N, C-alpha and C positions, 0 to 999 in steps of 0.2 A: 414808556408810552406805547399805547395800544396800536395795533397795525391799522385800525381804521383813523385814529388820530394821525398816525404818520403819513397816511394817505392823504387826509386833508391838508396837512401842512406843506406836503409836497406840491398838491395841486395848487394850493394858493401861491407858491412860489413861482410856478410857471415852468418847473423842471421835470423832465421826463425822468421816469425810474431808471436808476443805472443798470438794471438787469436787461431791459430791453436791447436788442441788436442795434447798432448804429445804422442810420439810414445811409451812410456813405459805403457800407460793406454790401448793401442789397442792390446789386447792379442788375438782377432781373426784373426789378420793377418797370412798370409801362411809363413812358414819358407822357405828360399831358396832353401833347397833340396826336397821341394814339387813342385818346378817348374822346366820345362826342355826347354832350349833352343834348337832350331834345329840346325842340323849341319851347315846349310847356315848361321844361325845367330852368330854361334861361329866363322865362318870363317870371317864374317863381322867385328865382335869384333876384331880379329887378324889384319885385314887391317886397321882398325880405329886405333890401337895401333901404327902401323908403321907411319901412317900419322901424329899423334900427336907427335910421337918421344919418346914413352916410351914402356917399354916391356910388360906391363900388368900385371906383375907377382904380385898376392896379397901377403901381407905381409909388405910392406912399405906404410905408411899413404900416400904417395904422388903418388902411382902408380894408373893406370887405373884400374877399376874393372868392371866385368860383372854384370849387375843388371836388375831387372825387377820391373817396376813400379806397386805396389800393391795397391795404394791408392792416390786420388786426392782430395785436399781441396782447392776450390776456384783456382785451376790452380797450386797448390804447390804440387809436386809430393813426394810421400815417396817410396824410392827404397829399395828393398831386396837384397842384395849380400851375398858372403859367410861370410863375417865379420859382418853381421847383418843388421838392417833397419836404414836409414838415410833420412833425408829430404834434397831436392836437389832443386837448381835453375838452369837456363841455362847459360852456358858459353858464352862469347862475341862472341867466335868464331863460334858458332852454330846460335845464333840470327842473327848476322851481316855478316856472311860470306857465307857459301856453299849453304844455302836453301833460296831462295828467295820467295818460296810459304808457308810461315809459318812453317819452319821446326823445329822451337822450341816447337811446340806444341806436347804433348804426351798423351797417353790415357792409362788407366789401361790395363795391360798386355802387354805393350811395354818393348822390351828388350832395353838396353841402354849401351852405353859405357861412364863410369862416373868416376870422380875424387874426392877424399875427401882430400882437401888441409890441411896442419897441423894446421893453424891458424884460420879455419873456423868450424862454428858449422854445416853448410850445405855443402853438395857435390855439384859438378858441373856436369852437364850432358853434354858431349862434342858430342855424336852422338846418334842418334835414330836408331837402326838397322832395318833392312828390316822386313816386317811383313809377317806371313805365312797366316793370315786371318785378316779381316778388318770389324768387324761388324759396318756398318754406315748408317746413315740416311740422308736425303736432309733437310736443314735447310735454310730457306728464300724462296724467289720467283724466278723470272727469273734470278737475278743475285746472287742466294745464293750459297751454298757450301754444300759438304758433312761433315757431322759430325761424328767422329769416336766415337763411343760408348764404344767399348772394342777392343782390339787387341790380336791376336794370341789365338783365342777362338777356341775350338774343338766342342762345342754342344752348341746349344740355347735352353733353356727351356722357351717355350711359355706357359705363365701362363694367365689362364681365369678362374674368378670366376663362380660357378654355382648358380643358382636361378630358381624362376619360369619363368624368361625371356628365351628366347633361347640364348645359348651361340653364341658369334658372330665368326661363322666359317670363315666370309670374314677377320676379324682381324687376326685368326690364320693363314690363307692362306698367309696374307700380310706379317707378321712376318717370316713365312716360306720361301717366296720368297727371301727377304731380307737376311736371313741366308744362304740359298744355294748359293745364287749370291755371297756373301761374303767368301763362302769357308768353312762353318761350317754344321754339322749334325743338324738335328731338332728332338725335343721331345716335347710333350705337356703335361701340368700338369693342371688337373682341380681341383681347390680347392673349399673349403667350400661345400663339396658335401653333408654335413649333412642338408643344407637348401633346397635341392631338393628332389623331391618325386621320387619314383621308375620309374615312368613313364617319368619324366624330365630327369633323369639320362640315360635311354636307349635312349632318343631322342638325347641327346648332344653327347653321345658317338657315336652313329651312324653318326651324322652330322660330327664329326671329322673326323672319318673313311672313310666316303663317299669323302671327301675333299682331305685328305692326304693320304688315303691308310692304309691297315692293316698292312704294314711294317712299319709305324711309330710309335715310342714307345710312349705309352700313360700311365699316372698314375692318379690316384684319390687321394686326401688327404682330412681330415676333421678335423675341429677345435673344434668339438664338445666334451664337457666334460661328457656328459652322456654315461655311457658304452652301454645301451640299443641303442642308436643313433648310436654310433661308430660301433656296431656289426651290425646293420642294413645295413650301408654304406658298411662295409668290406664283408657282405655276397653278398650283390648286385652286387659289383665289381667283386666278383668271378664269378656270374652268367654271367656277361658281358663278362668274359675274360679279365678283365683290373686289372693290377696291383695296390695295395692299399697301402698307408701309407708313412712314411718318409724313411723307408727301401728301398721301391721301387723306390722312387725319388733318394735317395743316390747311388743306383745302377746304374742310368743313368750317375752319375759322379764318376767312379772309381778313385782310385790312380792314379795320373799322367796326369788326364784330367782337363782342365779348361773350364767351363761353364759360361754362361751369362744368367740371368733371365729377360725376356722381358716380360712386361705386364702393363695395365694401373693401375692408382692410385687406391688403394682399393681392387685390385686383390688378396691381401692376400699374396704378394711377401715376405714382412718381417717376417709376421707370419710363413711362409713356411721355411724361412732360420733359424728362431729361433728353429723351430721344428727339422731341420737337424743338427744344431750345438748341440742341447740338452740343450740349456740355452737361456736366452734372452739377446743376443748381439746386436740385433736391435730394434729400436723404432717401435711400432705400432701405428696405429690410426684406428679411427672409420669411417664408410661410412655415407654418408648423407641419411636420410630416404626418402627425396623426390624423389631422382633418382637413389638412390643406388650407387652413385659415391663417389669415394675415395678422400682424402686429401694426399697430398705429405707427407711421413714421412722419406723417404730417401733423404738426402742431398748431402752427399760427394759420389762419385764413389769409390768403393772398393772391394778388394779381401776378401772372407771369407774362412776360412780353415774349411772343414768338417772332423770331427773325423773319422778316417778308411776309407775315401774316398777321392775325389779330391779337387777342388778348385772352388768357385762360384763367380762370380762377380756381386755385387748386384748394381742395375741400378735405378736411381729415375724413378718414373712412367712417361710414355710417353703418352701424350695426342694425338698424331699424329705420323703416320709412312707414310710419303708421298713415292710414288714410282716414281723414277726419274732414268732412264738407267738401270733398273734392269731386262731386258729382258732375260738374261741368267738364272736367277734365277726363273722366269716364267716358262721357257721351262723346267727347271728341276724338278718343282713340277708339272707341268701339262705335261709330256711328250708326251702322245698320241694325245693330242689336238694341241701342237705346231707341231708335226710331220704331222699331216692332214693339219694344216694351210699352211705348204710348197707347198702343192699341190693344192690350190685354185686357181681358173682361174685368179684372180687379185691379185698382189703382195700386194696391200693396203687394201685387204678385211677386213671389219670389222665384218664378220660373223653374220650379221644381216638380210640382205635382198638381197645381191648381187648374180647374177646366178653364178652356178658353184662352190658354197662353199662347200669344203669338209668337213669342220667342222660341218656345219649344217647337212650334210648327214650322218656324223658319229653318231651325236645325234639322228636322226631319226630312224636309224638302232639300236639304243639301247645301243651303245658301251660307250656313255657318258651320264652320268645321268644329270637330270635338275639342281640339285645344283651345281655339279661340272663345267658344262658349264656356268651356270650365275657366279659363282665367277670367272671363268677365263676370261669371257668378261667384268667384271666389272673392274678387275686389269688390263688388256690389254688397254680398253679404257682410264683409267687414265694415263697409260705411254704414249699413243698416244698424249694425251692432254698436259701433261708436256712437251714433246719432242718439240710440236709445239710452245709452249710459252717460252721455255728457249732461254736465249740470246746466240747467236752463238759463242760468245768469252769465254762462260762458259765452263770448261773442266770438265765432269764427268767421 
């Protein structure tokens, strides 16, 4: 029997693959009452119930239920509803009928209309409800597509590790552009602060503030075990006016808020989440000594419940975050530069050498710093290039 035939047979039986972790062992998943569907999503759920012909009242095993996808293992969703957490597959109605653009795809954070049939171990997702935000990146070349990393996220925690090398403010700005374009707030968490000297801490904090402004929430964390080193980082963060420690990060994700952690492999995301939860619920790994790059330790996309706070989506490390069609986010992260660009003499001004460039004039007057302008120009040039090479039939 082929793998595809075996999968069809398994899906037809309503049984979950045996290799998936048992839901009873996943104690870090959020409870249904920790998550909140929007009014629009609740209205869409009621409409879906009418279309399917069931009233949606919870209490009967065959009724439709409102649920949220809290974990994805190789495409198999775990859905939290008022009655608990269950594995789900996609109904034939969803995969073959209403949506011809991959409507059976879901992301962690998606709200769904689902059914729990009597004779099945798994539920059936009947409809994916509208998203309030969609944290997505471009995957593929000219004929690629947007890949949703998480749905219905309120805040993006951009994680960067500290060290003797300068922090990548371009990477931070790139993540911020994607987050703002997708409808989420942004906060920055600088990890492994114990590895940086006082001078490096000051340099990197100043860089983040220069690019994203003083209004962007910023926190420092340290994985140091020695109290002397921890005290040094804590004292230095106070001098810099930056919040410090797990409590500072937890405050960025209060109860009722859903966040996602974005960062490269080895940035300390899993270590950070273990600190936020207060116990080791996520596997951590080492970094390569040669280039200080990390190895993937997170495999499944999942929600993690933070005690006394909100919910965080743990995302595997992302080696690339291409910018395709994120002009709105760029203008929100660099509003004064984008406003000046509208008054340039030429509509297609690259702000490099053209006469009558309002952006360069603003820079020469000292309104925009060298670092901020360089970051904006690099991201804007990337988006112009991606737009010129994109297949015209591809919708972004």
